[in-house]
C-alpha positions as protocol buffer text, in pm:
chain_id: "A"
residue {
  index: 1
  type: UNK
  ca { x: 1915 y: -897 z: 132 }
}
residue {
  index: 2
  type: UNK
  ca { x: 1568 y: -748 z: 84 }
}
residue {
  index: 3
  type: UNK
  ca { x: 1535 y: -371 z: 86 }
}
residue {
  index: 4
  type: UNK
  ca { x: 1254 y: -414 z: 339 }
}
residue {
  index: 5
  type: UNK
  ca { x: 1502 y: -529 z: 602 }
}
residue {
  index: 6
  type: UNK
  ca { x: 1644 y: -173 z: 601 }
}
residue {
  index: 7
  type: UNK
  ca { x: 1310 y: -3 z: 674 }
}
residue {
  index: 8
  type: UNK
  ca { x: 1333 y: 301 z: 900 }
}
residue {
  index: 9
  type: UNK
  ca { x: 1072 y: 557 z: 1000 }
}
residue {
  index: 10
  type: UNK
  ca { x: 1111 y: 897 z: 831 }
}
residue {
  index: 11
  type: UNK
  ca { x: 804 y: 1109 z: 902 }
}
residue {
  index: 12
  type: UNK
  ca { x: 436 y: 1116 z: 987 }
}
residue {
  index: 13
  type: UNK
  ca { x: 272 y: 1400 z: 798 }
}
residue {
  index: 14
  type: UNK
  ca { x: -70 y: 1559 z: 806 }
}
residue {
  index: 15
  type: UNK
  ca { x: -10 y: 1804 z: 522 }
}
residue {
  index: 16
  type: UNK
  ca { x: 122 y: 1752 z: 171 }
}
residue {
  index: 17
  type: UNK
  ca { x: 376 y: 2027 z: 229 }
}
residue {
  index: 18
  type: UNK
  ca { x: 536 y: 1815 z: 503 }
}
residue {
  index: 19
  type: UNK
  ca { x: 620 y: 1523 z: 275 }
}
residue {
  index: 20
  type: UNK
  ca { x: 989 y: 1448 z: 214 }
}
residue {
  index: 21
  type: UNK
  ca { x: 1126 y: 1578 z: -119 }
}
residue {
  index: 22
  type: UNK
  ca { x: 1054 y: 1353 z: -413 }
}
residue {
  index: 23
  type: UNK
  ca { x: 1329 y: 1135 z: -550 }
}
residue {
  index: 24
  type: UNK
  ca { x: 1341 y: 760 z: -493 }
}
residue {
  index: 25
  type: UNK
  ca { x: 1041 y: 542 z: -592 }
}
residue {
  index: 26
  type: UNK
  ca { x: 760 y: 517 z: -339 }
}
residue {
  index: 27
  type: UNK
  ca { x: 569 y: 195 z: -270 }
}
residue {
  index: 28
  type: UNK
  ca { x: 226 y: 296 z: -142 }
}
residue {
  index: 29
  type: UNK
  ca { x: 10 y: 91 z: 95 }
}
residue {
  index: 30
  type: UNK
  ca { x: -364 y: 150 z: 129 }
}
residue {
  index: 31
  type: UNK
  ca { x: -657 y: -34 z: 283 }
}
residue {
  index: 32
  type: UNK
  ca { x: -972 y: -9 z: 488 }
}
residue {
  index: 33
  type: UNK
  ca { x: -940 y: 72 z: 855 }
}
residue {
  index: 34
  type: UNK
  ca { x: -876 y: -234 z: 1072 }
}
residue {
  index: 35
  type: UNK
  ca { x: -799 y: -458 z: 771 }
}
residue {
  index: 36
  type: UNK
  ca { x: -450 y: -555 z: 889 }
}
residue {
  index: 37
  type: UNK
  ca { x: -245 y: -303 z: 690 }
}
residue {
  index: 38
  type: UNK
  ca { x: -4 y: -221 z: 973 }
}
residue {
  index: 39
  type: UNK
  ca { x: 44 y: -590 z: 1050 }
}
residue {
  index: 40
  type: UNK
  ca { x: 119 y: -655 z: 682 }
}
residue {
  index: 41
  type: UNK
  ca { x: 382 y: -378 z: 675 }
}
residue {
  index: 42
  type: UNK
  ca { x: 541 y: -512 z: 992 }
}
residue {
  index: 43
  type: UNK
  ca { x: 552 y: -862 z: 843 }
}
residue {
  index: 44
  type: UNK
  ca { x: 709 y: -741 z: 517 }
}
residue {
  index: 45
  type: UNK
  ca { x: 978 y: -546 z: 702 }
}
residue {
  index: 46
  type: UNK
  ca { x: 1039 y: -812 z: 964 }
}
residue {
  index: 47
  type: UNK
  ca { x: 956 y: -571 z: 1248 }
}
residue {
  index: 48
  type: UNK
  ca { x: 701 y: -606 z: 1523 }
}
residue {
  index: 49
  type: UNK
  ca { x: 602 y: -242 z: 1560 }
}
residue {
  index: 50
  type: UNK
  ca { x: 745 y: -47 z: 1269 }
}
residue {
  index: 51
  type: UNK
  ca { x: 394 y: 46 z: 1161 }
}
residue {
  index: 52
  type: UNK
  ca { x: 166 y: 133 z: 1450 }
}
residue {
  index: 53
  type: UNK
  ca { x: -184 y: -11 z: 1459 }
}
residue {
  index: 54
  type: UNK
  ca { x: -457 y: 144 z: 1668 }
}
residue {
  index: 55
  type: UNK
  ca { x: -737 y: -45 z: 1840 }
}
residue {
  index: 56
  type: UNK
  ca { x: -965 y: 238 z: 1731 }
}
residue {
  index: 57
  type: UNK
  ca { x: -1023 y: 204 z: 1353 }
}
residue {
  index: 58
  type: UNK
  ca { x: -1000 y: 530 z: 1163 }
}
residue {
  index: 59
  type: UNK
  ca { x: -793 y: 699 z: 1433 }
}
residue {
  index: 60
  type: UNK
  ca { x: -470 y: 736 z: 1236 }
}
residue {
  index: 61
  type: UNK
  ca { x: -512 y: 1016 z: 983 }
}
residue {
  index: 62
  type: UNK
  ca { x: -155 y: 1083 z: 873 }
}
residue {
  index: 63
  type: UNK
  ca { x: 67 y: 958 z: 591 }
}
residue {
  index: 64
  type: UNK
  ca { x: 356 y: 762 z: 740 }
}
residue {
  index: 65
  type: UNK
  ca { x: 678 y: 745 z: 539 }
}
residue {
  index: 66
  type: UNK
  ca { x: 954 y: 487 z: 581 }
}
residue {
  index: 67
  type: UNK
  ca { x: 1293 y: 478 z: 414 }
}
residue {
  index: 68
  type: UNK
  ca { x: 1402 y: 149 z: 254 }
}
residue {
  index: 69
  type: UNK
  ca { x: 1779 y: 170 z: 268 }
}
residue {
  index: 70
  type: UNK
  ca { x: 1791 y: 487 z: 57 }
}
residue {
  index: 71
  type: UNK
  ca { x: 1671 y: 293 z: -248 }
}
residue {
  index: 72
  type: UNK
  ca { x: 1296 y: 342 z: -209 }
}
residue {
  index: 73
  type: UNK
  ca { x: 1030 y: 454 z: 37 }
}
residue {
  index: 74
  type: UNK
  ca { x: 732 y: 274 z: 183 }
}
residue {
  index: 75
  type: UNK
  ca { x: 435 y: 506 z: 220 }
}
residue {
  index: 76
  type: UNK
  ca { x: 152 y: 404 z: 453 }
}
residue {
  index: 77
  type: UNK
  ca { x: -172 y: 589 z: 380 }
}
residue {
  index: 78
  type: UNK
  ca { x: -436 y: 635 z: 651 }
}
residue {
  index: 79
  type: UNK
  ca { x: -711 y: 373 z: 649 }
}
residue {
  index: 80
  type: UNK
  ca { x: -1035 y: 444 z: 471 }
}
residue {
  index: 81
  type: UNK
  ca { x: -1397 y: 339 z: 489 }
}
residue {
  index: 82
  type: UNK
  ca { x: -1463 y: 351 z: 863 }
}
residue {
  index: 83
  type: UNK
  ca { x: -1824 y: 464 z: 908 }
}
residue {
  index: 84
  type: UNK
  ca { x: -1786 y: 632 z: 1249 }
}
residue {
  index: 85
  type: UNK
  ca { x: -1519 y: 878 z: 1137 }
}
residue {
  index: 86
  type: UNK
  ca { x: -1662 y: 1234 z: 1144 }
}
residue {
  index: 87
  type: UNK
  ca { x: -1727 y: 1408 z: 813 }
}
residue {
  index: 88
  type: UNK
  ca { x: -1456 y: 1664 z: 886 }
}
residue {
  index: 89
  type: UNK
  ca { x: -1201 y: 1383 z: 926 }
}
residue {
  index: 90
  type: UNK
  ca { x: -1317 y: 1224 z: 600 }
}
residue {
  index: 91
  type: UNK
  ca { x: -1272 y: 1556 z: 425 }
}
residue {
  index: 92
  type: UNK
  ca { x: -920 y: 1582 z: 565 }
}
residue {
  index: 93
  type: UNK
  ca { x: -849 y: 1228 z: 443 }
}
residue {
  index: 94
  type: UNK
  ca { x: -974 y: 1315 z: 94 }
}
residue {
  index: 95
  type: UNK
  ca { x: -758 y: 1627 z: 77 }
}
residue {
  index: 96
  type: UNK
  ca { x: -444 y: 1458 z: 209 }
}
residue {
  index: 97
  type: UNK
  ca { x: -462 y: 1119 z: 38 }
}
residue {
  index: 98
  type: UNK
  ca { x: -632 y: 1247 z: -276 }
}
residue {
  index: 99
  type: UNK
  ca { x: -370 y: 1518 z: -314 }
}
residue {
  index: 100
  type: UNK
  ca { x: -90 y: 1267 z: -264 }
}
residue {
  index: 101
  type: UNK
  ca { x: -226 y: 1020 z: -520 }
}
residue {
  index: 102
  type: UNK
  ca { x: -300 y: 1292 z: -775 }
}
residue {
  index: 103
  type: UNK
  ca { x: 26 y: 1485 z: -760 }
}
residue {
  index: 104
  type: UNK
  ca { x: 308 y: 1267 z: -628 }
}
residue {
  index: 105
  type: UNK
  ca { x: 542 y: 1190 z: -917 }
}
residue {
  index: 106
  type: UNK
  ca { x: 750 y: 932 z: -728 }
}
residue {
  index: 107
  type: UNK
  ca { x: 475 y: 670 z: -706 }
}
residue {
  index: 108
  type: UNK
  ca { x: 615 y: 333 z: -815 }
}
residue {
  index: 109
  type: UNK
  ca { x: 315 y: 114 z: -735 }
}
residue {
  index: 110
  type: UNK
  ca { x: 16 y: 58 z: -508 }
}
residue {
  index: 111
  type: UNK
  ca { x: -50 y: -219 z: -258 }
}
residue {
  index: 112
  type: UNK
  ca { x: -411 y: -252 z: -142 }
}
residue {
  index: 113
  type: UNK
  ca { x: -470 y: -467 z: 165 }
}
residue {
  index: 114
  type: UNK
  ca { x: -808 y: -641 z: 172 }
}
residue {
  index: 115
  type: UNK
  ca { x: -948 y: -881 z: 429 }
}
residue {
  index: 116
  type: UNK
  ca { x: -954 y: -1220 z: 254 }
}
residue {
  index: 117
  type: UNK
  ca { x: -1292 y: -1289 z: 417 }
}
residue {
  index: 118
  type: UNK
  ca { x: -1447 y: -967 z: 281 }
}
residue {
  index: 119
  type: UNK
  ca { x: -1251 y: -847 z: -24 }
}
residue {
  index: 120
  type: UNK
  ca { x: -1354 y: -585 z: -278 }
}
residue {
  index: 121
  type: UNK
  ca { x: -1581 y: -387 z: -50 }
}
residue {
  index: 122
  type: UNK
  ca { x: -1724 y: -63 z: -197 }
}
residue {
  index: 123
  type: UNK
  ca { x: -1443 y: 153 z: -59 }
}
residue {
  index: 124
  type: UNK
  ca { x: -1184 y: -88 z: -198 }
}
residue {
  index: 125
  type: UNK
  ca { x: -1338 y: -61 z: -542 }
}
residue {
  index: 126
  type: UNK
  ca { x: -1350 y: 316 z: -500 }
}
residue {
  index: 127
  type: UNK
  ca { x: -976 y: 323 z: -431 }
}
residue {
  index: 128
  type: UNK
  ca { x: -903 y: 112 z: -741 }
}
residue {
  index: 129
  type: UNK
  ca { x: -1121 y: 339 z: -954 }
}
residue {
  index: 130
  type: UNK
  ca { x: -959 y: 649 z: -805 }
}
residue {
  index: 131
  type: UNK
  ca { x: -605 y: 549 z: -898 }
}
residue {
  index: 132
  type: UNK
  ca { x: -687 y: 379 z: -1230 }
}
residue {
  index: 133
  type: UNK
  ca { x: -587 y: 683 z: -1444 }
}
residue {
  index: 134
  type: UNK
  ca { x: -232 y: 662 z: -1307 }
}
residue {
  index: 135
  type: UNK
  ca { x: -188 y: 306 z: -1441 }
}
residue {
  index: 136
  type: UNK
  ca { x: 29 y: 210 z: -1145 }
}
residue {
  index: 137
  type: UNK
  ca { x: 149 y: -144 z: -1083 }
}
residue {
  index: 138
  type: UNK
  ca { x: -103 y: -296 z: -842 }
}
residue {
  index: 139
  type: UNK
  ca { x: -76 y: -574 z: -585 }
}
residue {
  index: 140
  type: UNK
  ca { x: -371 y: -678 z: -371 }
}
residue {
  index: 141
  type: UNK
  ca { x: -279 y: -862 z: -53 }
}
residue {
  index: 142
  type: UNK
  ca { x: -566 y: -1075 z: 77 }
}
residue {
  index: 143
  type: UNK
  ca { x: -483 y: -1048 z: 445 }
}
residue {
  index: 144
  type: UNK
  ca { x: -585 y: -1279 z: 731 }
}
residue {
  index: 145
  type: UNK
  ca { x: -578 y: -1573 z: 488 }
}
residue {
  index: 146
  type: UNK
  ca { x: -492 y: -1799 z: 782 }
}
residue {
  index: 147
  type: UNK
  ca { x: -852 y: -1763 z: 899 }
}
residue {
  index: 148
  type: UNK
  ca { x: -984 y: -1938 z: 585 }
}
residue {
  index: 149
  type: UNK
  ca { x: -1002 y: -2308 z: 508 }
}
residue {
  index: 150
  type: UNK
  ca { x: -789 y: -2445 z: 225 }
}
residue {
  index: 151
  type: UNK
  ca { x: -1092 y: -2465 z: -6 }
}
residue {
  index: 152
  type: UNK
  ca { x: -1205 y: -2114 z: 85 }
}
residue {
  index: 153
  type: UNK
  ca { x: -858 y: -1974 z: 24 }
}
residue {
  index: 154
  type: UNK
  ca { x: -843 y: -2127 z: -323 }
}
residue {
  index: 155
  type: UNK
  ca { x: -1188 y: -1994 z: -412 }
}
residue {
  index: 156
  type: UNK
  ca { x: -1108 y: -1649 z: -270 }
}
residue {
  index: 157
  type: UNK
  ca { x: -787 y: -1618 z: -471 }
}
residue {
  index: 158
  type: UNK
  ca { x: -955 y: -1729 z: -794 }
}
residue {
  index: 159
  type: UNK
  ca { x: -1240 y: -1484 z: -738 }
}
residue {
  index: 160
  type: UNK
  ca { x: -998 y: -1201 z: -657 }
}
residue {
  index: 161
  type: UNK
  ca { x: -801 y: -1259 z: -976 }
}
residue {
  index: 162
  type: UNK
  ca { x: -1123 y: -1246 z: -1176 }
}
residue {
  index: 163
  type: UNK
  ca { x: -1230 y: -923 z: -1005 }
}
residue {
  index: 164
  type: UNK
  ca { x: -891 y: -766 z: -1070 }
}
residue {
  index: 165
  type: UNK
  ca { x: -910 y: -850 z: -1438 }
}
residue {
  index: 166
  type: UNK
  ca { x: -1227 y: -642 z: -1450 }
}
residue {
  index: 167
  type: UNK
  ca { x: -1147 y: -359 z: -1209 }
}
residue {
  index: 168
  type: UNK
  ca { x: -771 y: -322 z: -1257 }
}
residue {
  index: 169
  type: UNK
  ca { x: -633 y: -518 z: -1553 }
}
residue {
  index: 170
  type: UNK
  ca { x: -268 y: -606 z: -1501 }
}
residue {
  index: 171
  type: UNK
  ca { x: -296 y: -614 z: -1124 }
}
residue {
  index: 172
  type: UNK
  ca { x: -206 y: -915 z: -909 }
}
residue {
  index: 173
  type: UNK
  ca { x: -349 y: -1077 z: -597 }
}
residue {
  index: 174
  type: UNK
  ca { x: -176 y: -1284 z: -328 }
}
residue {
  index: 175
  type: UNK
  ca { x: -306 y: -1465 z: -23 }
}
residue {
  index: 176
  type: UNK
  ca { x: -132 y: -1310 z: 276 }
}
residue {
  index: 177
  type: UNK
  ca { x: -103 y: -1370 z: 648 }
}
residue {
  index: 178
  type: UNK
  ca { x: 110 y: -1178 z: 893 }
}
residue {
  index: 179
  type: UNK
  ca { x: 46 y: -1462 z: 1141 }
}
residue {
  index: 180
  type: UNK
  ca { x: 154 y: -1764 z: 934 }
}
residue {
  index: 181
  type: UNK
  ca { x: 389 y: -1575 z: 702 }
}
residue {
  index: 182
  type: UNK
  ca { x: 203 y: -1690 z: 393 }
}
residue {
  index: 183
  type: UNK
  ca { x: 272 y: -1465 z: 96 }
}
residue {
  index: 184
  type: UNK
  ca { x: 527 y: -1247 z: 276 }
}
residue {
  index: 185
  type: UNK
  ca { x: 835 y: -1341 z: 74 }
}
residue {
  index: 186
  type: UNK
  ca { x: 637 y: -1354 z: -249 }
}
residue {
  index: 187
  type: UNK
  ca { x: 502 y: -1003 z: -185 }
}
residue {
  index: 188
  type: UNK
  ca { x: 852 y: -870 z: -120 }
}
residue {
  index: 189
  type: UNK
  ca { x: 971 y: -1012 z: -451 }
}
residue {
  index: 190
  type: UNK
  ca { x: 678 y: -857 z: -638 }
}
residue {
  index: 191
  type: UNK
  ca { x: 736 y: -514 z: -487 }
}
residue {
  index: 192
  type: UNK
  ca { x: 1111 y: -515 z: -545 }
}
residue {
  index: 193
  type: UNK
  ca { x: 1035 y: -606 z: -905 }
}
residue {
  index: 194
  type: UNK
  ca { x: 860 y: -270 z: -943 }
}
residue {
  index: 195
  type: UNK
  ca { x: 1186 y: -86 z: -879 }
}
residue {
  index: 196
  type: UNK
  ca { x: 1442 y: -5 z: -1147 }
}
residue {
  index: 197
  type: UNK
  ca { x: 1712 y: -274 z: -1154 }
}
residue {
  index: 198
  type: UNK
  ca { x: 1986 y: -41 z: -1031 }
}
residue {
  index: 199
  type: UNK
  ca { x: 1782 y: 56 z: -725 }
}
residue {
  index: 200
  type: UNK
  ca { x: 1688 y: -299 z: -633 }
}
residue {
  index: 201
  type: UNK
  ca { x: 2056 y: -390 z: -662 }
}
residue {
  index: 202
  type: UNK
  ca { x: 2157 y: -108 z: -431 }
}
residue {
  index: 203
  type: UNK
  ca { x: 2304 y: 137 z: -680 }
}
residue {
  index: 204
  type: UNK
  ca { x: 2258 y: 501 z: -587 }
}
residue {
  index: 205
  type: UNK
  ca { x: 2004 y: 657 z: -825 }
}
residue {
  index: 206
  type: UNK
  ca { x: 2122 y: 935 z: -1048 }
}
residue {
  index: 207
  type: UNK
  ca { x: 1945 y: 1265 z: -1035 }
}
residue {
  index: 208
  type: UNK
  ca { x: 1684 y: 1303 z: -1303 }
}
residue {
  index: 209
  type: UNK
  ca { x: 1371 y: 1483 z: -1401 }
}
residue {
  index: 210
  type: UNK
  ca { x: 1052 y: 1417 z: -1214 }
}
residue {
  index: 211
  type: UNK
  ca { x: 755 y: 1281 z: -1397 }
}
residue {
  index: 212
  type: UNK
  ca { x: 471 y: 1531 z: -1430 }
}
residue {
  index: 213
  type: UNK
  ca { x: 176 y: 1464 z: -1202 }
}
residue {
  index: 214
  type: UNK
  ca { x: -109 y: 1269 z: -1357 }
}
residue {
  index: 215
  type: UNK
  ca { x: -436 y: 1455 z: -1354 }
}
residue {
  index: 216
  type: UNK
  ca { x: -791 y: 1340 z: -1367 }
}
residue {
  index: 217
  type: UNK
  ca { x: -827 y: 1113 z: -1060 }
}
């Protein structure tokens, strides 16, 4: 059974000091506001409203943490790139998300959700550049793929793979739809593959030293 089927809400935090203690690997989800990130998380976990999505893009400005059966955590970062968000809110986003990405030692990989109709927007590229020094496993989910024709989907995926080879070598891209279910199972398999074998199999992790934070983002 997938670890995502055990997803349970842990905390919604607005300050780094409120984050749960480090320990198990954390799978981080990021994306532009209103790109379908919450829907993607709900599809991956098989829940309808595990991750809340607002009709007002840019409204959610907290890091939401979910436990995955004690073997990992899913971390949902607040959306970025919404033009109408006040400067003060953007500054808060930078401090919260930037601090998390710079200092969190438990990061196991990054998932960036992009609208398949408009991928690799400037803020998306900024996110990839921001986290590049950490050399994290990267998966780009091209959401809302059901809205594209078969030919457009093929062209979009080929283009995305080319862009990744330039912007984030080693990263992967998948067509994804929370409506049709396309790419859901494949994404789960990719993400579980980022976890140490004993965690993916359900073995309780042994206590160990934390990795030092990576600087320079």
